[in-house]
N, C-alpha and C positions, 0 to 999 in steps of 0.2 A: 837557574838550570834545573834545580831540584823539582820545581813545580812543573816544568816542561816534561821532565822524565816521568813524573807521576802521572801527568795527563796522558802521555804516550802509552804507558803501561795500562792505564785504565781503559783507553780506547781499544788496545789489543785484547784485553780481557773481556770487554763488552762485546767485541766482535765474535769472540769464541763462544760466549754464553748465548748470544743472539742466534748464532748458527745452530747451536744445540737445541734451543727452543723451537726454531723453525723445523728442524728435522724431527723433533718429537711430535709436533702438530701434524706434519705430513705423514709420519708413520701411523698416526691414529686416524688417517683418512681425510684430513683437512688440507686446505690450500692447494686444491687440485688445479685451480685457475692460476696460470703462470704469472699473470699481472699482480694478483694479490700476494703470491709467494714472494715476488720481487720486493713488493712494498714492505712486507714483514722482515725481509732480509736486510733492507737498507735503512729503515726508519728506526733509530735507536731509542728504545723504550726508556732507558735510564735517564735520558735528558728530560723526560716528562715527569719523573718522580724523584726530584732531588732530595725529597724527604717523604717518608710514609710511615704508617703506624702498624706494627705487627701485634695482633691480639695476644694477650697473656692473661693469666688469672688476675682478676681485679682491675683490668683496664687494658691499656695499649703501651707498647714500647716504641719509641721513636728511633728510626734508622735514617741516617742522612749521609749525603755525599761530603759534608764538611766536618764529619766527626774527626777529632784529632787522633783517634786510635786507628791505625791502619787495618787492624783486624775487623773493627766495626765497619770501616768503609768497605772492606771486602764482603762482609755480610750484607751490607746495603746493596752492593752491585749484584751479588749473586741472587738476592731476593728479587731484584728488579726484573730478572729474566726467568723467574719461576713461573710456571703456568697456573698462577693463582691471581685472584683480585687483590689489589693493594689499597688499603684505606688511606686516603690523602687528606681528608678534612673531617674532624670530629668536633662537634659543638655540644657542650653540656652533656657529654657522654653519648651523644647520638651521632650515628654515621650520616654525614651530609654529602660526601662525594668520594669517589674511588676511581681507580683505574681498573677496568674490567679484566676478567680472565682472558689472556690472549687467544686461547683456542676457541672460546665463545665469540670473541670479536672476529676471528677468522670465519666462523660459521655464519655470523650475521653479515659480514662483508660479502661473502659469496652468495648469500640468499638475496642480496639486493639486485643481483644480475645487472650490474652497470656496465657501460662501455663508454668510450670516449665521446664527448659531447653532451653527456648527461649531467644534470645539476642535482646537488644533494643538499638538503637541509638536515642538520643534525640537532636534535633536541637533547641538551645535556652536554656541555662542552667538557666537563671533567678536567682532566689534566691537559687536554689538547692532543693526546696521542692518537685517538681515533680520527680526529680531523686531519692529522698529519698523514695517516695512512690513506684516507680518502683523497687528500690533495696530491699525494704521490701518484695515485692511480689516475685521477681525473684532471689535475691541475688546480692551482690555488683559486682561480676565478670561478670554478665550478662548485666550490664548497662554502657553505655558511654554517656556522655552529653557534648555538644560543644557550645561555645559562642565566639563571635568575640573579646570581650573586656577583657583584663587581669584583670581589676578591678572587673568585674562581676564574672569571674571564680575564682579569689582569694577569693572573698566573699562567693561564693557558696561552695567552698571547705571547708572554715572555718565553715560555717553553718552545712554542712554535718558532719564534724568531731564532732561538738558539739552535734549533734543528734545521734552520734554513727554509722554513715553510711560512706562507702568509695567506691562509684562507681568511675569509671574513669572520671575525669573532664579535658577537653582539651580546650586550647585556640586556636582558629582557625576559618577559614571561614566556617560557617555551610553549605553554599551552595555547598561546595566541599565535605561534609560529613567528614568521618574519615576512610580512607582506611586501616590504620594500624590494626584496630580491626575487619574489615569486614571478611566475610559477616555477615549481620544482618538478623534476622527474622522479625523485625519490625523497622520502622523508624517513629518517631512522631515529629512533629514540633510544637513549641509554638510561631510561628511568621507567619505573612501573606505572602503567596507566590505570586510573579508575574507570575510564571510558575513553572513547576516541574523540579528541577535540574537533569540533566541526570546522574550525578555522583551518586545520590541516587539509581537510578535503577540498576546501575552497582554494588553497594555495598549491595543490598538486594537479598536474596536468592530467586530463582524461587518459586512462591507460597507465598512469603512474602507480608506484608502489609505496605503501607505508609498512614499515617493519618496526614493531614495538613490543616490549615486554608487557604481558597481561596475565594476571592470575597465576604467575609462576611458569608461564610458557612464552613463546614468541609467536605473535600473530603477524601474518604477511597478507596485507590487503591489496587488492587491485581497485583503484579509484575509477569509477565510471561516470561520475558527475559531481557537482558541487555539494551534493548531500547524499551520495550513494557510494558504497564500497563493500567489498566482500572478499573473504579469503579464509584459508585454513591455518591452523597452528603448525609450526615446525615440530619435529619429533623431540627436539632437545628441551630440557628444562632450562629456565632462566630466572634468576632472582636478582632484582635491582632495587636501588633506593627509589622511593616513590617520587612521582612527578610533583613538583612544588610550583605554586603560583596562584594568582587570583582566579584563574579558570579551572584549577584543579580542585578536587574534593575527595574525601574519603568515600570509597565505594560502599554504599549501603545495601540492605537486603534486596535482592531482585524479586520480581513477581514470581511466585512459585510455579516453575515449569511452563510459563507462558500460556497463550491461548490454545495451543494445539495439544497440550498434554492434559489428560484427565486426572493425573495424580496431583496431590497437594503435598507440599513439604511441611511436615509438622502437624500439630494438632489443629483441628478446625475451630476449637474453642480456646485459642491462645489467650493467656491472661494479659492484663494491661501491664505497662512498663513497670509500675510500682508494685507488682504482685510479689508476694514472698517466695522464698525458695520452695521448690516442690521436689518430691522424691518419687521415683518410679523404678521399675525393674526392666531389664532388657536382656535378650539373649544374644545381642550383637557385641562381640568382644572389643575392647579398646584397641587391640592390635591392628584393626583395619586401618588405623591412621598411620601405621608404619610404612604403608605403600605410597610412594610419591605419585603414581598415576591415579590412585584413588583420591588422594588429597587434591589433585588438580581438578577432578570432576566435582568434588565437594566445594571447592572454592568458587567454581563457576556457578554453583547453585546457591551458595550462601553469601557471596561477597568475601572480602578479605577476612581471614581467620588467623587468630593466634593460637598455636598448639603448644601445650606444655605437658611434659611427662612427669608424673609423680615419682618421687624417689622410691627405690626398692621395687620398681616395676609394678606399682600398685594400681596404675590406671592412667588416664589421660584427661586433660581439661581443654576445652575449646571455647574461644570467646570471639564474638562478632562485634563490629563497630556499633551496632544498635543497642549494645548492652546485654544481649542474649548470651548465656553461657551454659555449658553442660560439663559435668565431671562424671566420667564413666569409670567405675571401678571394676577390677577383674571378677569380683563376685556377682556382677550383674546389676549392682545398685547404681542408679543414675540420679545425680543432684542437678536440678535445673533452676535457672533464674532468668529474668528478663522476659521480653514479649514473645519470644519464639522457643519452641522445643527443638534446640539444635541437634539433640541426639536423634530425634525422629527424622530430621532431615538427613542425618548421616546414615540412618538405617535404610531410608528410602533410596538414597544415592548408592549405597553399597549393593542393594538388590539390583538396581539398574546396571551398575558396573559389572556385576556377575552375569546378568542376562545378556549384556552386550559383549561378553567375552573379554572383559578387562581391557577396554580400548586404550591405545596409545594416543598421545597428544594430537597426532596428525589426522585423527578421525573427527576432531572437533574443529569448529570454525566460528567466525564472527561476521555478522552482517550489519550494515548501517543503511537505513532507508528513511530519509526525511528526519524526523525527530526521534525515531526509534532505533535502538541498538539492541541486538540480542546475540547470545552465543547458542551453539547447537551441536548436537551429536549426529554425525553422518550427513545430514541435509538441512539447509536453512528453513525448509518448509516441512520438516519431518515431525515426528511425535515428541521429540525431546528438545525443547528450546527454552531458553531462560533469558528474560529481559534484563538489560543492563541499564540502571538508572543514569540519566544524563548528569554530567558534571555541573 
C-alpha cells in the first residue's frame, strides 16, 4: 500500500509540475498550436528520465527516481520538469545523450508544421520523450526514431512503453536515415550536423522539411529533389551534441567566402600545418566573441570552434578542428598557430557583421545542390556565401 500511495503522490506532483512547465512555455510565446500544447500537457517527461545527471564542480551528480531518500526523489522529480536540458548519458566524462530543453523542443515541434497524416523520421532517439510527443500528435505508426547506440534505443523503447507509446525505435546510423520506412514528410534531428546527409534528402518527399541543429542554430530546409534543398535558420539559438556515425564527420574549414565573395578569410600566405607559433597585433578586441550572434557568423565561416576565455578577463582563445588557433589578449597581442590565421577570419567576419547591421540568425540560410552545400547571408546567390565541406 505504501508503494501505491507513493506512486499516486508522485503522479499528482508530476501533473502539477508539468502543468506549471507548460504554462511557463506558453507565457514565453510557445505552444501556440493547440495540438502541441496538448501533447506537452499529457506526455509525462519524468517517465523518460528515471535518472539524469546534474552538473556540479568536478563532474556530475546523479538524480534518480529510485533514490531511497524522499527528499532526493523530490529533487529528481522537480528537476525533470524544469525548462532545462537534462544529461542522461555520460561516457568517459563526455556528454553522449540528453533530454533537450522543453521550450526548445516546443519551438522545434511547431517549426515542423506537421498535421495528421504526416510521417516523421527523428534522428537521435535520446530518452524517447520527443518521439512520444510526436507520436501523441501524429500517431505511433507515423513516427520513426533512430539512434546509434543499442543502450540508448533499448532505454528509449522501455520509456515509451511505460508511457503507453509505441513508435518505431531503430538502432542504426542516423546519418544514413532509415530507408525501410521512407519516404518521410519531415526529418528532425536532435544532434548537431557537420553537413546535411544526402541520404536524408533522398528519403524525404519533395516539398518535405528537414529541421536540424547546425553551427549553433536551427536550419529548416525544404526538399525539392533527391539532391536539392534550401531554407533559412530560425531565430533561436540551439546547441546539441554532435551527430555520430560512419557518415558523420567533424566539420573542417570551409572555402573562404565561396566563389561569389571577393574577400578572403585570413592571410593569403598562410603557413603550413607544422609552422611555429606567430605573434602579431590587432585592434579588434577579444570581447567581440561575447556576442552569440557574432559567434554564429564566425562559426559559419570557420567551421566548429572551441572558445575559451582566459582567467582575469585577459583575453580569449579560439581553436578550429584543423589545428588552427588564435589567442587574442586585451592589449592587442595575438598569438597564432596552425595553418590559418583564425583571428584574421574573426576580424573579417566582425567587419561584415557590423556592415550588415549585426544580422540575426534568420537572415542566414543553407542550400544543397548536387554535391555542393553552402551557407549564406540574405541570399543563396548573394555576395556572402560559405561552402560547407561534405561529410
